[in-house]
Backbone atoms as SQL, in Angstrom:
CREATE TABLE atoms (id INTEGER PRIMARY KEY, chain TEXT, resi INTEGER, resn TEXT, atom TEXT, x REAL, y REAL, z REAL);
INSERT INTO atoms VALUES
  (1, 'A', 1, 'UNK', 'N', -229.961, -85.101, 74.894),
  (2, 'A', 1, 'UNK', 'CA', -228.794, -84.310, 75.211),
  (3, 'A', 1, 'UNK', 'C', -227.567, -85.168, 74.940),
  (4, 'A', 2, 'UNK', 'N', -226.555, -84.613, 74.302),
  (5, 'A', 2, 'UNK', 'CA', -225.321, -85.361, 74.077),
  (6, 'A', 2, 'UNK', 'C', -224.132, -84.440, 74.268),
  (7, 'A', 3, 'UNK', 'N', -223.038, -85.021, 74.699),
  (8, 'A', 3, 'UNK', 'CA', -221.804, -84.258, 74.858),
  (9, 'A', 3, 'UNK', 'C', -221.245, -83.985, 73.480),
  (10, 'A', 4, 'UNK', 'N', -220.618, -82.844, 73.305),
  (11, 'A', 4, 'UNK', 'CA', -220.058, -82.433, 72.027),
  (12, 'A', 4, 'UNK', 'C', -219.315, -83.587, 71.361),
  (13, 'A', 5, 'UNK', 'N', -219.692, -83.891, 70.117),
  (14, 'A', 5, 'UNK', 'CA', -219.012, -84.932, 69.379),
  (15, 'A', 5, 'UNK', 'C', -219.610, -86.310, 69.569),
  (16, 'A', 6, 'UNK', 'N', -220.583, -86.458, 70.451),
  (17, 'A', 6, 'UNK', 'CA', -221.201, -87.748, 70.713),
  (18, 'A', 6, 'UNK', 'C', -222.702, -87.582, 70.533),
  (19, 'A', 7, 'UNK', 'N', -223.329, -88.516, 69.835),
  (20, 'A', 7, 'UNK', 'CA', -224.772, -88.422, 69.718),
  (21, 'A', 7, 'UNK', 'C', -225.280, -89.099, 68.469),
  (22, 'A', 8, 'UNK', 'N', -226.552, -88.903, 68.201),
  (23, 'A', 8, 'UNK', 'CA', -227.199, -89.536, 67.070),
  (24, 'A', 8, 'UNK', 'C', -226.913, -88.820, 65.764),
  (25, 'A', 9, 'UNK', 'N', -227.624, -89.237, 64.732),
  (26, 'A', 9, 'UNK', 'CA', -227.420, -88.661, 63.408),
  (27, 'A', 9, 'UNK', 'C', -228.210, -87.384, 63.206),
  (28, 'A', 10, 'UNK', 'N', -229.184, -87.110, 64.039),
  (29, 'A', 10, 'UNK', 'CA', -229.977, -85.899, 63.927),
  (30, 'A', 10, 'UNK', 'C', -229.156, -84.713, 64.418),
  (31, 'A', 11, 'UNK', 'N', -229.040, -83.666, 63.592),
  (32, 'A', 11, 'UNK', 'CA', -228.251, -82.519, 64.038),
  (33, 'A', 11, 'UNK', 'C', -228.901, -81.836, 65.241),
  (34, 'A', 12, 'UNK', 'N', -228.098, -81.478, 66.230),
  (35, 'A', 12, 'UNK', 'CA', -228.659, -80.832, 67.426),
  (36, 'A', 12, 'UNK', 'C', -229.156, -79.425, 67.110),
  (37, 'A', 13, 'UNK', 'N', -230.106, -78.963, 67.897),
  (38, 'A', 13, 'UNK', 'CA', -230.656, -77.628, 67.669),
  (39, 'A', 13, 'UNK', 'C', -229.839, -76.541, 68.346),
  (40, 'A', 14, 'UNK', 'N', -229.337, -76.814, 69.545),
  (41, 'A', 14, 'UNK', 'CA', -228.570, -75.780, 70.245),
  (42, 'A', 14, 'UNK', 'C', -227.369, -76.381, 70.955),
  (43, 'A', 15, 'UNK', 'N', -226.403, -75.544, 71.197),
  (44, 'A', 15, 'UNK', 'CA', -225.248, -75.912, 72.018),
  (45, 'A', 15, 'UNK', 'C', -225.268, -75.032, 73.251),
  (46, 'A', 16, 'UNK', 'N', -225.075, -75.642, 74.400),
  (47, 'A', 16, 'UNK', 'CA', -225.104, -74.920, 75.666),
  (48, 'A', 16, 'UNK', 'C', -223.796, -75.198, 76.393),
  (49, 'A', 17, 'UNK', 'N', -223.129, -74.149, 76.834),
  (50, 'A', 17, 'UNK', 'CA', -221.904, -74.309, 77.613),
  (51, 'A', 17, 'UNK', 'C', -222.279, -74.391, 79.088),
  (52, 'A', 18, 'UNK', 'N', -221.739, -75.414, 79.745),
  (53, 'A', 18, 'UNK', 'CA', -221.990, -75.606, 81.171),
  (54, 'A', 18, 'UNK', 'C', -220.662, -75.861, 81.866),
  (55, 'A', 19, 'UNK', 'N', -220.652, -75.698, 83.186),
  (56, 'A', 19, 'UNK', 'CA', -219.455, -75.976, 83.974),
  (57, 'A', 19, 'UNK', 'C', -219.778, -77.041, 85.002),
  (58, 'A', 20, 'UNK', 'N', -218.911, -78.041, 85.057),
  (59, 'A', 20, 'UNK', 'CA', -219.020, -79.089, 86.060),
  (60, 'A', 20, 'UNK', 'C', -217.634, -79.240, 86.680),
  (61, 'A', 21, 'UNK', 'N', -217.552, -79.039, 87.977),
  (62, 'A', 21, 'UNK', 'CA', -216.282, -79.069, 88.711),
  (63, 'A', 21, 'UNK', 'C', -215.244, -78.140, 88.087),
  (64, 'A', 22, 'UNK', 'N', -215.692, -76.998, 87.619),
  (65, 'A', 22, 'UNK', 'CA', -214.787, -76.002, 87.065),
  (66, 'A', 22, 'UNK', 'C', -214.384, -76.241, 85.623),
  (67, 'A', 23, 'UNK', 'N', -214.750, -77.376, 85.045),
  (68, 'A', 23, 'UNK', 'CA', -214.446, -77.648, 83.643),
  (69, 'A', 23, 'UNK', 'C', -215.646, -77.268, 82.785),
  (70, 'A', 24, 'UNK', 'N', -215.362, -76.678, 81.629),
  (71, 'A', 24, 'UNK', 'CA', -216.439, -76.264, 80.730),
  (72, 'A', 24, 'UNK', 'C', -216.720, -77.372, 79.723),
  (73, 'A', 25, 'UNK', 'N', -218.003, -77.631, 79.515),
  (74, 'A', 25, 'UNK', 'CA', -218.462, -78.630, 78.547),
  (75, 'A', 25, 'UNK', 'C', -219.480, -77.974, 77.629),
  (76, 'A', 26, 'UNK', 'N', -219.443, -78.346, 76.364),
  (77, 'A', 26, 'UNK', 'CA', -220.460, -77.900, 75.417),
  (78, 'A', 26, 'UNK', 'C', -221.422, -79.054, 75.221),
  (79, 'A', 27, 'UNK', 'N', -222.671, -78.818, 75.558),
  (80, 'A', 27, 'UNK', 'CA', -223.709, -79.839, 75.461),
  (81, 'A', 27, 'UNK', 'C', -224.613, -79.477, 74.286),
  (82, 'A', 28, 'UNK', 'N', -224.781, -80.413, 73.381),
  (83, 'A', 28, 'UNK', 'CA', -225.712, -80.221, 72.266),
  (84, 'A', 28, 'UNK', 'C', -227.039, -80.858, 72.649),
  (85, 'A', 29, 'UNK', 'N', -228.092, -80.088, 72.534),
  (86, 'A', 29, 'UNK', 'CA', -229.380, -80.564, 73.033),
  (87, 'A', 29, 'UNK', 'C', -230.544, -79.906, 72.314),
  (88, 'A', 30, 'UNK', 'N', -231.665, -80.576, 72.332),
  (89, 'A', 30, 'UNK', 'CA', -232.896, -79.954, 71.848),
  (90, 'A', 30, 'UNK', 'C', -233.726, -79.454, 73.028),
  (91, 'A', 31, 'UNK', 'N', -233.213, -79.651, 74.241),
  (92, 'A', 31, 'UNK', 'CA', -233.878, -79.136, 75.445),
  (93, 'A', 31, 'UNK', 'C', -233.562, -77.648, 75.603),
  (94, 'A', 32, 'UNK', 'N', -234.399, -76.938, 76.321),
  (95, 'A', 32, 'UNK', 'CA', -234.107, -75.524, 76.569),
  (96, 'A', 32, 'UNK', 'C', -232.778, -75.362, 77.317),
  (97, 'A', 33, 'UNK', 'N', -232.078, -74.282, 77.030),
  (98, 'A', 33, 'UNK', 'CA', -230.774, -74.023, 77.649),
  (99, 'A', 33, 'UNK', 'C', -230.872, -74.012, 79.174),
  (100, 'A', 34, 'UNK', 'N', -231.925, -73.423, 79.706),
  (101, 'A', 34, 'UNK', 'CA', -232.086, -73.352, 81.165),
  (102, 'A', 34, 'UNK', 'C', -232.188, -74.759, 81.764),
  (103, 'A', 35, 'UNK', 'N', -232.888, -75.651, 81.086),
  (104, 'A', 35, 'UNK', 'CA', -233.010, -77.029, 81.561),
  (105, 'A', 35, 'UNK', 'C', -231.637, -77.709, 81.551),
  (106, 'A', 36, 'UNK', 'N', -230.895, -77.522, 80.485),
  (107, 'A', 36, 'UNK', 'CA', -229.571, -78.132, 80.366),
  (108, 'A', 36, 'UNK', 'C', -228.650, -77.618, 81.459),
  (109, 'A', 37, 'UNK', 'N', -228.717, -76.335, 81.747),
  (110, 'A', 37, 'UNK', 'CA', -227.894, -75.774, 82.828),
  (111, 'A', 37, 'UNK', 'C', -228.309, -76.343, 84.182),
  (112, 'A', 38, 'UNK', 'N', -229.611, -76.527, 84.371),
  (113, 'A', 38, 'UNK', 'CA', -230.110, -77.116, 85.623),
  (114, 'A', 38, 'UNK', 'C', -229.592, -78.539, 85.805),
  (115, 'A', 39, 'UNK', 'N', -229.617, -79.314, 84.716),
  (116, 'A', 39, 'UNK', 'CA', -229.118, -80.688, 84.764),
  (117, 'A', 39, 'UNK', 'C', -227.632, -80.690, 85.116),
  (118, 'A', 40, 'UNK', 'N', -226.866, -79.836, 84.454),
  (119, 'A', 40, 'UNK', 'CA', -225.424, -79.758, 84.718),
  (120, 'A', 40, 'UNK', 'C', -225.161, -79.327, 86.160),
  (121, 'A', 41, 'UNK', 'N', -225.938, -78.382, 86.651),
  (122, 'A', 41, 'UNK', 'CA', -225.773, -77.934, 88.035),
  (123, 'A', 41, 'UNK', 'C', -226.077, -79.067, 89.008),
  (124, 'A', 42, 'UNK', 'N', -227.070, -79.882, 88.689),
  (125, 'A', 42, 'UNK', 'CA', -227.406, -81.024, 89.537),
  (126, 'A', 42, 'UNK', 'C', -226.246, -82.021, 89.562),
  (127, 'A', 43, 'UNK', 'N', -225.700, -82.321, 88.388),
  (128, 'A', 43, 'UNK', 'CA', -224.558, -83.242, 88.307),
  (129, 'A', 43, 'UNK', 'C', -223.378, -82.681, 89.100),
  (130, 'A', 44, 'UNK', 'N', -223.089, -81.400, 88.921),
  (131, 'A', 44, 'UNK', 'CA', -221.997, -80.753, 89.648),
  (132, 'A', 44, 'UNK', 'C', -222.212, -80.865, 91.158),
  (133, 'A', 45, 'UNK', 'N', -223.437, -80.604, 91.589),
  (134, 'A', 45, 'UNK', 'CA', -223.771, -80.650, 93.025),
  (135, 'A', 45, 'UNK', 'C', -223.588, -82.060, 93.590),
  (136, 'A', 46, 'UNK', 'N', -224.050, -83.076, 92.853),
  (137, 'A', 46, 'UNK', 'CA', -223.940, -84.452, 93.341),
  (138, 'A', 46, 'UNK', 'C', -222.477, -84.874, 93.413),
  (139, 'A', 47, 'UNK', 'N', -221.691, -84.546, 92.394),
  (140, 'A', 47, 'UNK', 'CA', -220.263, -84.898, 92.426),
  (141, 'A', 47, 'UNK', 'C', -219.584, -84.215, 93.613),
  (142, 'A', 48, 'UNK', 'N', -219.899, -82.946, 93.827),
  (143, 'A', 48, 'UNK', 'CA', -219.297, -82.223, 94.958),
  (144, 'A', 48, 'UNK', 'C', -219.699, -82.840, 96.296),
  (145, 'A', 49, 'UNK', 'N', -220.938, -83.301, 96.418),
  (146, 'A', 49, 'UNK', 'CA', -221.384, -83.958, 97.646),
  (147, 'A', 49, 'UNK', 'C', -220.602, -85.247, 97.876),
  (148, 'A', 50, 'UNK', 'N', -220.395, -86.002, 96.804),
  (149, 'A', 50, 'UNK', 'CA', -219.629, -87.244, 96.923),
  (150, 'A', 50, 'UNK', 'C', -218.208, -86.930, 97.375),
  (151, 'A', 51, 'UNK', 'N', -217.606, -85.914, 96.763),
  (152, 'A', 51, 'UNK', 'CA', -216.237, -85.552, 97.116),
  (153, 'A', 51, 'UNK', 'C', -216.157, -85.006, 98.537),
  (154, 'A', 52, 'UNK', 'N', -217.185, -84.281, 98.977),
  (155, 'A', 52, 'UNK', 'CA', -217.197, -83.701, 100.315),
  (156, 'A', 52, 'UNK', 'C', -217.350, -84.773, 101.396),
  (157, 'A', 53, 'UNK', 'N', -217.859, -85.932, 101.010),
  (158, 'A', 53, 'UNK', 'CA', -218.021, -87.005, 101.994),
  (159, 'A', 53, 'UNK', 'C', -216.672, -87.505, 102.498),
  (160, 'A', 54, 'UNK', 'N', -215.606, -87.218, 101.743),
  (161, 'A', 54, 'UNK', 'CA', -214.270, -87.591, 102.162),
  (162, 'A', 54, 'UNK', 'C', -213.861, -89.002, 101.786),
  (163, 'A', 55, 'UNK', 'N', -214.794, -89.773, 101.275),
  (164, 'A', 55, 'UNK', 'CA', -214.464, -91.156, 100.934),
  (165, 'A', 55, 'UNK', 'C', -213.797, -91.277, 99.567),
  (166, 'A', 56, 'UNK', 'N', -213.932, -90.239, 98.731),
  (167, 'A', 56, 'UNK', 'CA', -213.370, -90.278, 97.382),
  (168, 'A', 56, 'UNK', 'C', -212.643, -88.971, 97.120),
  (169, 'A', 57, 'UNK', 'N', -211.442, -89.063, 96.564),
  (170, 'A', 57, 'UNK', 'CA', -210.660, -87.868, 96.243),
  (171, 'A', 57, 'UNK', 'C', -210.595, -87.656, 94.732),
  (172, 'A', 58, 'UNK', 'N', -210.431, -88.745, 93.982),
  (173, 'A', 58, 'UNK', 'CA', -210.303, -88.627, 92.530),
  (174, 'A', 58, 'UNK', 'C', -211.631, -88.230, 91.907),
  (175, 'A', 59, 'UNK', 'N', -211.599, -87.219, 91.029),
  (176, 'A', 59, 'UNK', 'CA', -212.845, -86.710, 90.438),
  (177, 'A', 59, 'UNK', 'C', -213.530, -87.743, 89.560),
  (178, 'A', 60, 'UNK', 'N', -212.757, -88.567, 88.842),
  (179, 'A', 60, 'UNK', 'CA', -213.411, -89.555, 87.972),
  (180, 'A', 60, 'UNK', 'C', -214.165, -90.597, 88.797),
  (181, 'A', 61, 'UNK', 'N', -213.632, -90.962, 89.952),
  (182, 'A', 61, 'UNK', 'CA', -214.339, -91.905, 90.818),
  (183, 'A', 61, 'UNK', 'C', -215.574, -91.246, 91.433),
  (184, 'A', 62, 'UNK', 'N', -215.433, -89.975, 91.802),
  (185, 'A', 62, 'UNK', 'CA', -216.580, -89.236, 92.341),
  (186, 'A', 62, 'UNK', 'C', -217.671, -89.124, 91.280),
  (187, 'A', 63, 'UNK', 'N', -217.278, -88.916, 90.023),
  (188, 'A', 63, 'UNK', 'CA', -218.253, -88.816, 88.934),
  (189, 'A', 63, 'UNK', 'C', -218.993, -90.135, 88.743),
  (190, 'A', 64, 'UNK', 'N', -218.264, -91.246, 88.860),
  (191, 'A', 64, 'UNK', 'CA', -218.909, -92.557, 88.727),
  (192, 'A', 64, 'UNK', 'C', -219.892, -92.788, 89.866),
  (193, 'A', 65, 'UNK', 'N', -219.490, -92.466, 91.093),
  (194, 'A', 65, 'UNK', 'CA', -220.401, -92.616, 92.236),
  (195, 'A', 65, 'UNK', 'C', -221.606, -91.685, 92.106),
  (196, 'A', 66, 'UNK', 'N', -221.380, -90.474, 91.599),
  (197, 'A', 66, 'UNK', 'CA', -222.488, -89.538, 91.377),
  (198, 'A', 66, 'UNK', 'C', -223.436, -90.086, 90.313),
  (199, 'A', 67, 'UNK', 'N', -222.885, -90.679, 89.252),
  (200, 'A', 67, 'UNK', 'CA', -223.715, -91.276, 88.200),
  (201, 'A', 67, 'UNK', 'C', -224.565, -92.405, 88.772),
  (202, 'A', 68, 'UNK', 'N', -223.980, -93.201, 89.652),
  (203, 'A', 68, 'UNK', 'CA', -224.740, -94.268, 90.297),
  (204, 'A', 68, 'UNK', 'C', -225.876, -93.698, 91.146),
  (205, 'A', 69, 'UNK', 'N', -225.581, -92.626, 91.866),
  (206, 'A', 69, 'UNK', 'CA', -226.603, -92.010, 92.711),
  (207, 'A', 69, 'UNK', 'C', -227.739, -91.430, 91.871),
  (208, 'A', 70, 'UNK', 'N', -227.398, -90.722, 90.798),
  (209, 'A', 70, 'UNK', 'CA', -228.420, -90.127, 89.934),
  (210, 'A', 70, 'UNK', 'C', -229.242, -91.218, 89.247),
  (211, 'A', 71, 'UNK', 'N', -228.576, -92.288, 88.825),
  (212, 'A', 71, 'UNK', 'CA', -229.284, -93.399, 88.193),
  (213, 'A', 71, 'UNK', 'C', -230.223, -94.074, 89.187),
  (214, 'A', 72, 'UNK', 'N', -229.796, -94.210, 90.424),
  (215, 'A', 72, 'UNK', 'CA', -230.663, -94.758, 91.457),
  (216, 'A', 72, 'UNK', 'C', -231.901, -93.883, 91.632),
  (217, 'A', 73, 'UNK', 'N', -231.703, -92.561, 91.662),
  (218, 'A', 73, 'UNK', 'CA', -232.838, -91.635, 91.761),
  (219, 'A', 73, 'UNK', 'C', -233.800, -91.840, 90.594),
  (220, 'A', 74, 'UNK', 'N', -233.236, -91.979, 89.381),
  (221, 'A', 74, 'UNK', 'CA', -234.055, -92.181, 88.189),
  (222, 'A', 74, 'UNK', 'C', -234.853, -93.474, 88.282),
  (223, 'A', 75, 'UNK', 'N', -234.195, -94.562, 88.647),
  (224, 'A', 75, 'UNK', 'CA', -234.871, -95.850, 88.735),
  (225, 'A', 75, 'UNK', 'C', -235.978, -95.828, 89.785),
  (226, 'A', 76, 'UNK', 'N', -235.704, -95.178, 90.926),
  (227, 'A', 76, 'UNK', 'CA', -236.732, -95.086, 91.970),
  (228, 'A', 76, 'UNK', 'C', -237.928, -94.254, 91.482),
  (229, 'A', 77, 'UNK', 'N', -237.650, -93.170, 90.776),
  (230, 'A', 77, 'UNK', 'CA', -238.733, -92.326, 90.251),
  (231, 'A', 77, 'UNK', 'C', -239.560, -93.093, 89.216),
  (232, 'A', 78, 'UNK', 'N', -238.893, -93.857, 88.362),
  (233, 'A', 78, 'UNK', 'CA', -239.622, -94.664, 87.374),
  (234, 'A', 78, 'UNK', 'C', -240.491, -95.702, 88.057),
  (235, 'A', 79, 'UNK', 'N', -239.965, -96.343, 89.098),
  (236, 'A', 79, 'UNK', 'CA', -240.723, -97.343, 89.830),
  (237, 'A', 79, 'UNK', 'C', -241.958, -96.713, 90.471),
  (238, 'A', 80, 'UNK', 'N', -241.772, -95.552, 91.078),
  (239, 'A', 80, 'UNK', 'CA', -242.902, -94.843, 91.683),
  (240, 'A', 80, 'UNK', 'C', -243.936, -94.470, 90.619),
  (241, 'A', 81, 'UNK', 'N', -243.477, -94.044, 89.444),
  (242, 'A', 81, 'UNK', 'CA', -244.394, -93.676, 88.368),
  (243, 'A', 81, 'UNK', 'C', -245.189, -94.900, 87.905),
  (244, 'A', 82, 'UNK', 'N', -244.528, -96.066, 87.797),
  (245, 'A', 82, 'UNK', 'CA', -245.228, -97.302, 87.418),
  (246, 'A', 82, 'UNK', 'C', -246.270, -97.670, 88.469),
  (247, 'A', 83, 'UNK', 'N', -245.897, -97.551, 89.742),
  (248, 'A', 83, 'UNK', 'CA', -246.832, -97.865, 90.821),
  (249, 'A', 83, 'UNK', 'C', -248.037, -96.935, 90.788),
  (250, 'A', 84, 'UNK', 'N', -247.795, -95.650, 90.557),
  (251, 'A', 84, 'UNK', 'CA', -248.898, -94.694, 90.479),
  (252, 'A', 84, 'UNK', 'C', -249.799, -94.984, 89.286),
  (253, 'A', 85, 'UNK', 'N', -249.196, -95.326, 88.142),
  (254, 'A', 85, 'UNK', 'CA', -249.991, -95.645, 86.954),
  (255, 'A', 85, 'UNK', 'C', -250.847, -96.893, 87.198),
  (256, 'A', 86, 'UNK', 'N', -250.274, -97.893, 87.860),
  (257, 'A', 86, 'UNK', 'CA', -251.032, -99.109, 88.169),
  (258, 'A', 86, 'UNK', 'C', -252.190, -98.786, 89.108),
  (259, 'A', 87, 'UNK', 'N', -251.906, -97.976, 90.109),
  (260, 'A', 87, 'UNK', 'CA', -252.971, -97.598, 91.060),
  (261, 'A', 87, 'UNK', 'C', -254.060, -96.792, 90.357),
  (262, 'A', 88, 'UNK', 'N', -253.662, -95.940, 89.436),
  (263, 'A', 88, 'UNK', 'CA', -254.630, -95.154, 88.661),
  (264, 'A', 88, 'UNK', 'C', -255.528, -96.079, 87.837),
  (265, 'A', 89, 'UNK', 'N', -254.935, -97.108, 87.214),
  (266, 'A', 89, 'UNK', 'CA', -255.737, -98.071, 86.437),
  (267, 'A', 89, 'UNK', 'C', -256.707, -98.818, 87.353),
  (268, 'A', 90, 'UNK', 'N', -256.218, -99.213, 88.531),
  (269, 'A', 90, 'UNK', 'CA', -257.089, -99.914, 89.486),
  (270, 'A', 90, 'UNK', 'C', -258.267, -99.039, 89.901),
  (271, 'A', 91, 'UNK', 'N', -257.972, -97.787, 90.213),
  (272, 'A', 91, 'UNK', 'CA', -259.047, -96.873, 90.623),
  (273, 'A', 91, 'UNK', 'C', -260.014, -96.626, 89.472),
  (274, 'A', 92, 'UNK', 'N', -259.490, -96.489, 88.263),
  (275, 'A', 92, 'UNK', 'CA', -260.349, -96.298, 87.093),
  (276, 'A', 92, 'UNK', 'C', -261.278, -97.478, 86.893),
  (277, 'A', 93, 'UNK', 'N', -260.754, -98.691, 87.048),
  (278, 'A', 93, 'UNK', 'CA', -261.581, -99.891, 86.907),
  (279, 'A', 93, 'UNK', 'C', -262.654, -99.928, 87.979),
  (280, 'A', 94, 'UNK', 'N', -262.270, -99.537, 89.196),
  (281, 'A', 94, 'UNK', 'CA', -263.238, -99.532, 90.295),
  (282, 'A', 94, 'UNK', 'C', -264.349, -98.516, 90.040),
  (283, 'A', 95, 'UNK', 'N', -263.970, -97.338, 89.564),
  (284, 'A', 95, 'UNK', 'CA', -264.971, -96.304, 89.276),
  (285, 'A', 95, 'UNK', 'C', -265.884, -96.752, 88.138),
  (286, 'A', 96, 'UNK', 'N', -265.302, -97.367, 87.083),
  (287, 'A', 96, 'UNK', 'CA', -266.117, -97.821, 85.944),
  (288, 'A', 96, 'UNK', 'C', -267.187, -98.815, 86.373),
  (289, 'A', 97, 'UNK', 'N', -266.871, -99.663, 87.363),
  (290, 'A', 97, 'UNK', 'CA', -267.870, -100.635, 87.824),
  (291, 'A', 97, 'UNK', 'C', -269.120, -99.950, 88.351),
  (292, 'A', 98, 'UNK', 'N', -268.967, -98.771, 88.909),
  (293, 'A', 98, 'UNK', 'CA', -270.098, -98.067, 89.513),
  (294, 'A', 98, 'UNK', 'C', -270.851, -97.203, 88.519),
  (295, 'A', 99, 'UNK', 'N', -270.313, -97.046, 87.317),
  (296, 'A', 99, 'UNK', 'CA', -270.981, -96.243, 86.295),
  (297, 'A', 99, 'UNK', 'C', -272.039, -97.065, 85.579),
  (298, 'A', 100, 'UNK', 'N', -273.067, -96.399, 85.054),
  (299, 'A', 100, 'UNK', 'CA', -274.038, -97.129, 84.226),
  (300, 'A', 100, 'UNK', 'C', -273.306, -97.711, 83.008),
  (301, 'A', 101, 'UNK', 'N', -273.746, -98.854, 82.496),
  (302, 'A', 101, 'UNK', 'CA', -273.062, -99.508, 81.371),
  (303, 'A', 101, 'UNK', 'C', -272.802, -98.583, 80.181),
  (304, 'A', 102, 'UNK', 'N', -273.701, -97.671, 79.906),
  (305, 'A', 102, 'UNK', 'CA', -273.517, -96.781, 78.753),
  (306, 'A', 102, 'UNK', 'C', -272.444, -95.720, 78.980),
  (307, 'A', 103, 'UNK', 'N', -272.021, -95.536, 80.231),
  (308, 'A', 103, 'UNK', 'CA', -271.025, -94.515, 80.571),
  (309, 'A', 103, 'UNK', 'C', -269.646, -95.103, 80.864),
  (310, 'A', 104, 'UNK', 'N', -269.473, -96.390, 80.698),
  (311, 'A', 104, 'UNK', 'CA', -268.232, -97.049, 81.090),
  (312, 'A', 104, 'UNK', 'C', -267.104, -96.936, 80.081),
  (313, 'A', 105, 'UNK', 'N', -267.353, -96.385, 78.956),
  (314, 'A', 105, 'UNK', 'CA', -266.291, -96.283, 77.952),
  (315, 'A', 105, 'UNK', 'C', -266.455, -97.348, 76.888),
  (316, 'A', 106, 'UNK', 'N', -265.778, -97.173, 75.789),
  (317, 'A', 106, 'UNK', 'CA', -265.935, -98.036, 74.631),
  (318, 'A', 106, 'UNK', 'C', -265.582, -99.484, 74.895),
  (319, 'A', 107, 'UNK', 'N', -264.494, -99.745, 75.625),
  (320, 'A', 107, 'UNK', 'CA', -264.027, -101.110, 75.832),
  (321, 'A', 107, 'UNK', 'C', -264.853, -101.903, 76.816),
  (322, 'A', 108, 'UNK', 'N', -265.646, -101.246, 77.693),
  (323, 'A', 108, 'UNK', 'CA', -266.330, -101.952, 78.773),
  (324, 'A', 108, 'UNK', 'C', -267.577, -102.679, 78.294),
  (325, 'A', 109, 'UNK', 'N', -268.420, -102.065, 77.478),
  (326, 'A', 109, 'UNK', 'CA', -269.658, -102.629, 76.943),
  (327, 'A', 109, 'UNK', 'C', -270.519, -103.300, 78.020),
  (328, 'A', 110, 'UNK', 'N', -270.574, -102.654, 79.186),
  (329, 'A', 110, 'UNK', 'CA', -271.475, -103.149, 80.220),
  (330, 'A', 110, 'UNK', 'C', -270.932, -104.321, 81.008),
  (331, 'A', 111, 'UNK', 'N', -269.662, -104.608, 80.916),
  (332, 'A', 111, 'UNK', 'CA', -269.083, -105.733, 81.649),
  (333, 'A', 111, 'UNK', 'C', -267.956, -105.248, 82.516),
  (334, 'A', 112, 'UNK', 'N', -267.687, -105.973, 83.600),
  (335, 'A', 112, 'UNK', 'CA', -266.553, -105.665, 84.461),
  (336, 'A', 112, 'UNK', 'C', -265.264, -106.021, 83.757),
  (337, 'A', 113, 'UNK', 'N', -264.146, -105.652, 84.360),
  (338, 'A', 113, 'UNK', 'CA', -262.821, -105.904, 83.784),
  (339, 'A', 113, 'UNK', 'C', -262.599, -107.381, 83.490),
  (340, 'A', 114, 'UNK', 'N', -263.182, -108.299, 84.308),
  (341, 'A', 114, 'UNK', 'CA', -262.951, -109.729, 84.094),
  (342, 'A', 114, 'UNK', 'C', -263.919, -110.320, 83.064),
  (343, 'A', 115, 'UNK', 'N', -264.789, -109.474, 82.480),
  (344, 'A', 115, 'UNK', 'CA', -265.713, -109.931, 81.456),
  (345, 'A', 115, 'UNK', 'C', -267.069, -110.325, 81.973),
  (346, 'A', 116, 'UNK', 'N', -267.245, -110.334, 83.301),
  (347, 'A', 116, 'UNK', 'CA', -268.527, -110.715, 83.856),
  (348, 'A', 116, 'UNK', 'C', -269.460, -109.516, 83.891),
  (349, 'A', 117, 'UNK', 'N', -270.749, -109.801, 84.007),
  (350, 'A', 117, 'UNK', 'CA', -271.733, -108.729, 84.135),
  (351, 'A', 117, 'UNK', 'C', -271.656, -108.165, 85.537),
  (352, 'A', 118, 'UNK', 'N', -271.839, -106.854, 85.695),
  (353, 'A', 118, 'UNK', 'CA', -271.789, -106.263, 87.035),
  (354, 'A', 118, 'UNK', 'C', -272.926, -106.757, 87.897),
  (355, 'A', 119, 'UNK', 'N', -272.715, -106.828, 89.190),
  (356, 'A', 119, 'UNK', 'CA', -273.738, -107.316, 90.131),
  (357, 'A', 119, 'UNK', 'C', -274.810, -106.291, 90.355);
């Protein structure tokens, strides 16, 4: 997704008009229009929450604080996804140990993850 006039060399597939804090923006995106509107609505909601807190009056400062909040959400979600993927690998390795050697998958060849023979 890119704001009108900003983006890569690949021509965008669609343009979607959205409103954030009453201002209209044209977003060029290959994502579905409904998704783009949802994203814009989320940004609008977060900026409004920041402004409603009373600590910030200027919209550009509220937008920066909202960007920080959304980025924090993204980073936390990525961290959780990495943790889940690691746990999934651990569980997969544990399950493979209990399988007969012929059922452990191509990479296992009858050995545990550390290369030793199963007990």
